[in-house]
C-alpha positions in Angstrom: 0.0 -0.1 0.1 1.3 3.4 -0.9 1.2 5.7 2.1 0.5 9.4 1.1 3.7 11.4 0.8 2.6 14.1 3.6 2.0 13.4 7.0 -1.6 13.6 8.5 -0.7 14.9 11.8 -2.4 18.2 12.7 -0.4 21.2 12.7 -1.0 24.2 14.9 -0.3 27.7 13.5 3.4 28.2 12.3 4.4 24.6 12.9 6.4 23.2 10.2 5.5 19.6 9.0 7.5 16.2 9.4 9.1 15.3 6.2 7.2 13.7 3.3 7.2 9.9 3.4 9.2 8.3 0.3 8.2 4.7 -0.4 5.7 2.4 0.0 5.5 2.3 3.8 6.7 -1.2 4.0 10.4 -0.2 5.2 11.5 2.0 8.1 13.8 4.9 7.5 15.9 5.6 10.8 17.0 9.1 9.8 13.3 10.3 8.6 12.4 13.6 10.3 9.3 13.0 12.4 9.4 16.4 14.1 10.7 19.8 13.4 10.2 22.8 15.5 8.8 26.5 14.5 12.6 27.2 13.2 12.6 24.4 11.1 15.4 22.5 12.9 15.0 18.6 13.3 13.6 17.8 16.6 13.2 13.8 16.3 13.9 11.0 13.8 12.4 7.9 13.2 14.9 6.1 14.9 15.6 8.1 18.2 14.3 6.4 21.3 12.2 9.5 22.3 10.2 11.6 19.8 9.4 15.2 21.0 6.1 16.3 19.4 5.8 19.6 21.5 5.7 21.6 18.4 2.6 19.7 17.1 0.6 20.2 20.4 -2.1 22.8 20.0 -0.9 24.5 23.1 2.8 23.8 23.0 2.4 21.2 25.8 5.4 19.1 26.4 4.6 16.0 24.3 6.7 13.1 24.1 6.5 9.3 22.6 8.8 7.1 24.5 9.7 3.4 23.0 10.9 1.7 26.3 7.8 -0.2 26.3 8.7 -2.2 29.1 8.5 0.7 31.7 5.3 1.3 33.3 5.7 5.2 33.2 7.8 6.4 30.2 8.7 9.9 31.5 12.2 9.7 32.2 15.6 9.1 30.5 15.9 5.8 28.8 18.6 3.5 30.0 19.9 1.9 26.9 21.8 -0.7 28.8 18.5 -2.3 29.2 18.0 -2.5 25.5 18.4 -6.2 24.3 18.6 -7.1 20.6 15.1 -8.4 20.9 13.7 -5.2 22.6 15.6 -3.0 20.0 13.7 -5.2 17.2 10.4 -4.4 19.0 11.2 -0.7 19.4 11.7 -0.6 15.6 8.4 -2.3 15.1 6.7 0.4 17.4 8.3 3.4 15.6 7.5 1.9 12.2 4.0 1.3 13.2 3.7 5.1 14.4 5.0 6.1 11.1 2.5 4.2 9.3 -0.3 5.8 11.5 1.2 9.4 11.2 1.2 8.9 7.4 -2.3 6.8 7.0 -4.8 8.1 4.6 -7.3 6.5 7.1 -7.1 9.8 9.0 -7.9 13.4 7.4 -5.9 14.5 10.2 -4.8 13.1 13.6 -3.7 15.1 16.7 -0.7 14.3 19.0 -3.1 13.4 21.7 -4.4 10.7 19.6 -0.9 9.4 18.5 -0.3 9.5 22.3 -3.2 7.0 22.9 -2.1 4.8 19.9 1.4 4.4 20.9 0.0 3.8 24.7 -1.7 0.7 23.1 1.0 -0.3 20.9 3.6 -0.1 23.8 1.2 -2.6 25.7 1.3 -5.0 22.5 5.0 -4.9 22.8 5.3 -5.7 26.3 2.7 -8.6 25.2 4.8 -9.7 22.6 8.0 -9.9 24.8 5.9 -12.0 27.3 4.9 -14.4 24.1 8.8 -14.3 22.8 7.7 -12.9 19.4 7.3 -9.4 17.7 4.8 -6.8 17.5 4.1 -7.7 14.2 3.4 -11.1 15.0 0.9 -10.6 17.6 -1.0 -8.6 15.1 -0.9 -10.9 12.2 -1.6 -14.2 14.2 -5.5 -14.4 15.0 -4.6 -16.8 18.2 -2.1 -14.2 19.6 -4.1 -11.1 19.0 -7.1 -12.8 20.4 -5.0 -13.7 23.7 -4.1 -10.3 23.8 -7.7 -9.0 23.8 -8.8 -11.2 26.2 -6.0 -9.5 28.7 -7.1 -6.0 28.2 -9.1 -3.9 30.6 -12.5 -2.2 29.7 -11.0 1.2 29.6 -8.2 0.2 26.8 -10.5 -1.6 24.7 -11.6 1.6 22.9 -7.9 2.4 21.9 -7.2 -1.0 20.7 -10.2 -0.7 18.8 -9.1 2.5 17.1 -5.7 1.5 16.5 -7.0 -2.0 14.8 -9.3 -0.4 12.4 -6.5 2.2 11.5 -4.4 -0.8 10.5 -7.5 -2.6 8.7 -8.1 0.4 6.6 -4.2 -0.4 5.6 -4.6 -3.8 5.1 -3.3 -5.2 1.8 -0.7 -7.7 0.3 1.9 -5.0 0.7 0.9 -3.4 4.1 3.6 -3.2 6.7 1.2 -4.5 9.6 -1.3 -6.9 8.2 -3.7 -7.7 11.0 -5.5 -10.9 11.6 -9.3 -11.1 11.6 -9.7 -11.7 15.3 -12.7 -13.7 16.5 -12.9 -11.5 19.4 -13.9 -8.1 17.7 -17.3 -8.5 19.1 -16.1 -9.1 22.5 -13.7 -6.0 22.1 -16.4 -4.0 21.1 -18.6 -4.8 23.8 -15.6 -4.0 26.3 -15.5 -0.4 24.8 -19.3 -0.1 25.1 -19.2 -1.1 28.8 -16.4 1.2 29.6 -18.1 4.2 27.9 -21.5 3.2 30.1 -19.6 2.9 33.2 -18.3 6.4 32.9 -21.3 8.1 34.8 -22.4 11.7 34.2 -20.4 14.2 36.1 -22.5 14.9 39.3 -23.8 18.7 40.2 -22.5 20.0 43.4 -25.4 19.6 46.0 -26.2 23.3 46.8 -24.8 23.2 50.3 -21.6 22.0 49.3 -21.7 24.5 46.0 -22.4 27.3 48.2 -19.4 26.5 50.7 -17.0 26.1 47.8 -18.0 29.3 46.5 -17.8 31.3 49.8 -14.6 29.5 50.7 -12.9 30.5 47.5 -13.9 33.9 48.0 -12.3 33.8 51.4 -9.0 32.3 49.8 -8.8 35.1 47.2 -9.2 37.7 49.6 -6.4 36.3 51.9 -4.2 36.0 48.8 -5.0 39.8 47.8 -4.2 40.7 51.3 -0.6 39.4 50.4 -0.3 39.9 46.8 1.7 43.1 46.8 4.3 41.8 49.2 4.5 38.8 47.3 5.1 40.3 43.8 7.8 42.8 45.7 9.3 39.5 47.0 9.3 37.5 43.7 10.9 40.7 42.1 13.5 41.1 44.9 14.3 37.1 44.3 14.9 37.7 40.9 17.4 40.7 41.5 19.1 39.1 44.5 19.7 35.7 42.6 21.1 37.8 39.3 23.4 39.7 41.4 24.7 36.6 43.3 25.1 35.0 40.1 27.1 37.6 38.3 29.4 37.2 41.3 29.8 33.3 40.9 29.9 33.1 37.1 29.2 29.9 35.9 28.2 28.5 39.2 24.7 26.9 39.7 22.7 26.7 42.7 23.2 30.1 44.3 21.2 30.3 47.3 19.4 33.6 48.2 16.1 32.4 49.1 16.3 31.7 53.0 18.2 35.4 53.7 15.7 37.3 51.3 12.5 35.5 52.2 13.4 35.5 56.1 13.2 39.5 55.8 9.3 39.5 54.2 6.2 39.4 56.1 4.9 36.5 54.1 5.2 33.9 56.7 1.4 33.0 57.2 1.0 33.1 53.3 3.9 30.1 53.2 2.2 28.6 56.2 -1.1 28.4 54.7 0.3 26.5 51.6 3.0 24.5 53.7 6.1 25.7 51.4 9.6 26.1 52.8 11.1 29.8 52.7 13.4 29.1 50.0 13.2 30.2 46.0 11.5 26.6 45.4 8.9 27.5 48.1 8.3 30.8 46.5 7.6 29.3 43.3 5.2 26.8 45.1 3.2 29.6 46.5 3.0 31.2 43.2 1.7 27.7 41.7 -1.0 27.4 44.8 -2.1 31.2 43.9 -2.4 30.3 40.0 -4.5 27.0 41.2 -6.8 29.3 43.4 -7.5 31.5 40.6 -8.0 28.7 38.2 -10.8 27.1 40.2 -12.4 30.6 40.8 -12.3 30.7 36.8 -13.8 27.3 36.5 -16.7 28.3 39.2 -17.7 31.4 37.4 -17.4 30.5 33.6 -17.6 26.6 33.2 -14.8 26.5 31.3 -13.0 23.1 30.7 -9.7 22.3 32.4 -7.4 22.6 29.4 -9.3 25.9 28.3 -8.5 27.5 31.6 -4.8 26.1 31.7 -4.0 27.6 28.4 -5.7 30.9 28.6 -3.9 34.0 27.0 -2.7 36.5 29.4 -5.0 39.1 28.0 -8.3 37.5 27.9 -10.7 39.6 29.6 -13.2 41.5 27.2 -16.2 43.5 28.0 -18.9 43.9 25.3 -22.0 45.8 25.2 -25.1 44.2 23.6 -28.7 45.4 23.8 -28.1 47.8 26.4 -26.1 45.5 28.9 -22.4 44.9 29.5 -21.1 41.2 29.7 -18.1 40.3 31.0 -16.3 37.8 28.7 -13.1 35.7 28.9 -11.5 35.0 25.5 -9.5 31.9 25.2 -9.1 28.9 23.0 -10.7 25.7 22.8 -9.8 22.4 20.8 -13.2 20.8 21.0 -14.5 23.1 18.4 -12.1 22.6 15.6 -11.1 18.8 15.2 -8.5 19.3 17.8 -7.1 22.8 16.5 -7.4 25.5 18.3 -10.3 28.0 18.0 -11.0 31.3 19.7 -14.0 30.8 22.2 -15.7 33.4 25.0 -17.5 32.3 27.9 -19.7 34.5 30.1 -18.5 35.4 33.6 -18.6 38.5 36.0 -16.2 41.4 36.9 -16.3 40.6 40.7 -15.8 37.0 40.2 -14.1 35.8 36.9 -12.4 38.9 36.4 -11.1 39.1 39.8 -9.1 35.7 39.6 -7.8 36.5 36.0 -6.4 39.9 37.3 -4.5 38.3 40.5 -2.9 35.8 37.8 -1.6 38.6 35.7 0.0 40.4 38.3 2.1 37.5 39.3 2.6 36.6 35.6 3.8 40.0 34.7 6.7 39.5 37.3 7.7 36.3 35.5 7.6 37.8 31.9 9.3 41.1 33.2 12.2 38.7 34.8 12.9 37.6 30.9 12.6 41.0 29.5 9.2 40.8 27.9 6.0 42.4 27.9 2.9 40.3 26.9 1.7 41.8 23.7 -2.3 42.8 23.4 -2.4 42.2 19.9 -4.7 39.9 18.6 -2.2 37.9 16.6 -0.1 37.6 19.5 -2.5 36.4 22.2 -1.7 32.8 21.7 1.8 33.3 22.4 1.5 34.9 25.9 -0.1 32.5 28.5 -1.9 33.6 31.6 -0.8 30.8 34.0 3.0 31.1 32.8 5.4 28.5 34.0 7.7 29.6 36.6 10.5 27.6 35.1 11.2 30.9 33.2 12.6 32.4 36.5 16.4 32.5 36.4 17.0 30.0 39.1 14.7 27.6 37.2 15.1 27.9 33.8 17.9 24.9 33.4 15.7 23.5 30.4 16.6 26.6 28.3 13.2 27.4 27.3 12.6 29.6 24.3 11.9 32.9 25.5 12.3 35.1 22.0 8.2 35.0 22.1 8.3 33.2 18.5 6.7 30.3 20.2 4.1 30.0 22.9 5.3 30.1 26.4 5.1 27.1 28.6 2.5 26.9 31.3 2.3 25.6 35.1 2.2 21.8 34.6 0.8 21.0 38.1 -2.7 22.8 38.1 -4.4 19.3 37.0 -6.5 17.3 39.2 -3.9 14.7 40.0 -1.4 17.0 41.6 -0.8 17.4 45.5 -1.6 20.9 45.0 -5.1 20.4 43.8 -5.8 17.6 46.4 -4.5 19.9 49.4 -6.5 22.7 48.0 -9.9 20.8 47.5 -9.3 19.3 51.2 -9.1 22.8 52.9 -12.0 24.8 50.7 -14.7 21.8 50.1 -16.7 20.2 52.8 -17.5 16.6 53.6 -20.6 14.8 52.2 -23.6 14.7 54.6 -26.8 12.7 54.3 -28.6 15.7 53.1 -26.4 16.1 50.2 -26.9 12.6 49.1 -30.6 12.8 49.4 -30.2 16.0 47.2 -28.3 14.0 44.7 -31.4 11.4 44.6 -33.6 14.4 43.6 -31.3 15.2 40.3 -30.9 11.6 39.5 -33.2 9.0 41.5 -32.0 6.4 39.0 -28.4 6.3 40.2 -27.8 4.6 43.4 -25.7 7.3 45.1 -25.5 5.5 48.4 -23.5 2.6 46.6 -20.8 4.8 44.8 -17.5 5.0 47.3 -16.9 8.5 46.1 -20.3 9.8 47.5 -20.4 8.3 51.1 -21.4 10.3 53.9 -18.2 11.9 55.8 -16.0 11.7 52.9 -14.7 14.9 51.3 -16.6 15.8 47.9 -14.5 14.4 45.0 -14.4 17.6 42.9 -13.6 17.6 39.3 -13.7 20.8 37.1 -16.4 19.2 34.9 -18.7 19.2 37.9 -18.3 23.1 38.1 -19.2 23.2 34.7 -22.6 20.9 35.0 -23.5 22.8 38.3 -23.1 26.4 36.9 -25.1 25.4 34.1 -27.8 23.4 35.9 -28.2 25.9 38.9 -28.0 29.1 37.1 -30.9 27.9 34.8 -32.6 26.9 38.1 -31.5 29.7 40.2 -35.0 30.5 41.0 -35.3 27.2 43.1 -32.1 27.1 44.6 -32.8 26.5 48.1 -29.7 28.1 49.6 -30.0 32.0 49.8 -26.4 32.8 49.5 -26.0 30.2 46.5 -28.9 32.2 44.9 -27.2 35.7 45.4 -23.6 34.3 44.2 -25.3 33.2 40.9 -27.9 35.6 40.2 -26.1 37.9 38.1 -24.1 35.4 36.1 -27.2 33.4 35.6 -28.9 36.5 34.1 -26.0 37.2 31.9 -25.9 33.5 30.7 -29.3 33.5 29.9 -29.2 36.7 27.9 -25.9 36.1 26.0 -26.3 32.1 25.6 -30.1 31.5 25.3 -32.0 34.7 23.9 -30.5 34.7 20.4 -26.7 35.3 21.0 -24.7 36.2 17.8 -21.9 34.4 19.7 -24.2 31.0 19.9 -25.7 31.3 16.7 -22.2 31.4 15.2 -21.0 28.4 16.9 -24.1 26.3 15.7 -24.1 27.7 11.9 -20.3 27.5 11.7 -19.6 24.3 13.4 -22.8 22.4 14.5 -20.4 19.4 15.9 -18.1 21.8 17.6 -21.3 23.7 19.1 -22.0 20.4 20.9 -18.8 20.6 22.8 -19.3 24.1 24.2 -21.1 25.2 27.2 -23.4 26.8 25.2 -25.0 23.4 24.3 -24.8 22.2 28.0 -26.6 25.6 29.2 -29.4 25.0 26.7 -29.6 21.3 27.4 -30.1 21.6 31.3 -33.2 23.9 30.7 -35.4 20.8 30.7 -33.4 19.3 33.9 -33.6 22.7 35.6 -37.4 22.8 35.3 -37.9 19.3 36.4 -35.7 20.0 39.9 -37.5 23.2 40.4 -40.9 21.3 40.1 -39.6 18.4 42.4 -38.5 20.9 45.1 -41.5 23.4 44.7 -44.5 21.0 44.3 -43.8 17.1 44.6 -41.7 17.6 47.5 -43.4 20.7 49.1 -45.0 20.4 52.6 -46.6 23.6 52.7 -49.9 24.7 50.9 -49.7 26.1 47.4 -51.4 29.1 46.3 -52.4 30.6 42.8 -54.3 28.9 39.9 -51.7 26.1 39.4 -50.7 25.8 43.0 -54.5 25.4 44.1 -54.7 22.5 41.4 -51.6 20.7 42.4 -52.8 20.9 46.0 -56.2 19.3 45.1 -54.5 16.8 43.2 -52.3 15.8 46.3 -55.3 15.4 48.6 -57.1 13.2 46.0 -53.7 11.2 45.6 -53.7 11.8 42.2 -50.4 14.2 41.9 -48.1 13.6 38.8 -45.0 11.4 39.7 -41.6 12.6 38.7 -41.3 10.4 35.7 -44.5 11.7 34.2 -43.3 15.4 35.0 -40.1 14.4 33.2 -42.1 13.0 30.1 -44.5 16.0 29.9 -41.7 18.8 30.1 -39.5 16.7 27.7 -42.3 16.5 25.3 -43.3 20.2 25.7 -46.6 19.7 26.8 -45.8 21.2 30.4 -43.3 23.8 31.7 -42.2 24.9 35.1 -40.0 28.1 35.8 -39.2 28.8 39.3 -39.3 32.5 40.4 -39.0 34.6 43.5 -42.5 33.9 45.1 -43.3 30.4 43.4 -43.3 28.9 40.4 -45.0 29.5 36.6 -46.4 26.5 34.5 -46.8 29.0 31.5 -45.7 27.2 28.3 -43.9 29.9 26.4 -43.4 33.6 27.2 -45.5 35.4 29.8 -47.6 38.2 28.5 -48.3 39.6 32.2 -44.7 40.4 32.8 -43.8 44.1 32.4 -40.9 46.0 33.0 -37.4 44.7 34.6 -38.8 44.3 38.1 -37.2 41.2 39.9 -40.7 40.3 41.3 -43.6 40.6 39.1 -46.8 41.3 41.4 -49.2 40.9 38.8 -49.2 37.3 38.8 -50.0 37.2 42.4 -52.5 40.2 42.6 -54.4 39.2 39.6 -55.0 35.4 40.3 -52.8 34.0 37.5 -54.1 30.6 36.5 -50.4 29.5 35.9 -49.0 30.5 39.5 -47.7 28.2 42.0 -47.2 30.5 44.9 -45.5 29.5 48.2 -45.8 31.6 51.5 -42.1 30.5 52.5 -40.8 32.4 49.3 -43.1 35.3 49.5 -42.2 36.1 53.0 -38.4 35.8 52.0 -39.3 38.6 49.1 -41.1 41.3 51.6 -38.1 40.7 53.9 -35.8 41.7 51.0 -38.1 44.4 49.8 -38.1 46.0 53.0 -34.3 46.0 53.5 -33.8 47.5 50.3 -36.4 50.3 50.8 -34.3 51.3 53.9 -31.7 52.4 51.6 -33.8 54.5 49.1 -34.6 58.2 50.0 -37.9 58.4 50.5 -38.8 61.3 48.2 -37.7 59.5 45.0 -39.7 57.8 42.3 -38.0 54.3 42.8 -39.1 54.7 46.5 -42.8 54.9 45.7 -42.8 52.2 43.2 -41.0 49.8 45.4 -43.4 50.8 48.2 -46.4 49.9 46.0 -45.0 46.7 45.2 -44.3 46.0 48.9 -47.7 46.9 49.6 -49.4 44.4 47.1 -46.9 41.7 48.2 -47.9 42.3 51.7 -51.8 42.0 50.8 -51.0 38.6 49.1 -48.9 37.3 52.0 -51.6 37.9 54.2 -53.9 35.9 51.7 -51.5 33.1 51.7 -50.5 33.1 55.7 -51.0 29.9 57.2 -53.9 29.7 60.0 -52.3 30.5 63.7 -49.0 32.3 61.9 -49.0 35.8 63.4 -47.8 38.8 60.9 -44.6 39.4 62.5 -43.8 35.7 62.6 -44.7 35.6 58.9 -42.5 38.5 57.8 -40.3 39.4 60.6 -41.4 43.2 60.8 -44.4 44.6 61.9 -46.5 47.7 60.8 -45.5 50.1 63.5 
């Protein structure tokens, strides 16, 4: 089979491709260039024991393929003394196999992450071949060996093996470098892959109590950081100067120690103690990493961005946009989810006081690191992908042992320890997120009653909530949609602004959202816009469950009276019936400040921009589900607001009229035996 001359690897902007393949693919050329850097210099050849494909990663992330298949972790310098002639034979087979994949016409384009997964599986095949005392090619072409290998793999590896075999099957011919047997276990392999996919449960949204505490604790953490930020920045600058001054006096000497003396003079002791770091230069870098991580979690919480989308944010990523008389705080970044593995610009709604707050903190620290290498991040549109928000501290003079490119011609590296699996992440989460209580599990059962939460180890009462960034994504979409029914007032306050902005920007004909759908319908499905829209039905169902099905208080209004009567007759709809009705469009439920609304489509009675539309309560709207517990909270809030408004203003008069109307309704809804002062908390003195 003649392979295509050009490689099929996806190239980021400015990247130079590997050399074209010369030949029919049946022979491995050890000197064939498989990777070049942006300057055109050869980085890796086919016969190298390690391939460095960093220049082909969409975000410039360090990406290497190691061919020491007998090692569990291929992330170190290969010990060549371990390479026997038999192992070298299998290494050459793996290198040949990867070249075939890179140039295979079965791909219109393949990203380095996909190559990494394929090589991960090919290493397992090579290890099995060593156990069977044969070659990699022999395992693939002999059905009995391939069947035995399939019988040994775990469910989570089945998908990677299936993809690899499918690619090789597409190349099968008399001249194929790696002919593959038709395994009798193909159906079993597919079933294993499907089982693994089914075992990956949907990310759980955070229960409202845990979500609220997480948000409040993050706020406290950021406040603590802000109180030390100026001193941290001056200390970081001082460390750079002190190190360079000391290094200049000891030309060529590494390991100049300036940390303990310099840091001992600062007043950052409680900052170092909070993050458990020693008072040396490496400890200073660790504090910077910890601050970055707090900022990253805040951005996730108030934008619903994915993990890599935050990690690779540009330095200049804040944008304020006016539309329809409103201003939106937008985070501008990149995603590879919308463009087949290639970077594409994207925007996420956030708030000035939450998302932008974290970005500004990170920018101040990153600016010092850029300053230490004599660079000021450019705000030009074409340069945004060069300068990172979370730039690596390895650019600091005492850390730059790897000689990272600081010319600004290639993207700057990011901090590598901001991910879930790191000790920084685990220690932060353990301090900021609470342990699970029975009420939290009960709330999860409200959200998904068909999932046995009590049997899942991660969600046992007394354990720390297993936080992952995608949970924050789903939680924001779900609770912002259902912000009227969120049961904790502190969480409702936190989400109110962003839920309004998200609703306006993503749901009400936003040009931004439409562009995603029209230009890239498949990619649109990967953006939070899709999740935001999909959670509408789930949010309506949750609101109805909490406001009606699980309500222990009387309901008022036209729809409220109806459902109360149905409850008394034992004919109230089940959760499953409500879910079917909402999904089919025959029923709607939107929770609000004084209850809920069952109106299908837009409300014709709602007027103006008032938070609480009193017309539906005072005019006996047939779609209203009114709740006394909610209206007394609104009355308290109204009275508190009026106390801060000048009595001689129009605003005071309008709000007073609204308050009077609400108080009249509250009197009608007040349960028997509850005095007015107990009902609203304030009498009419």
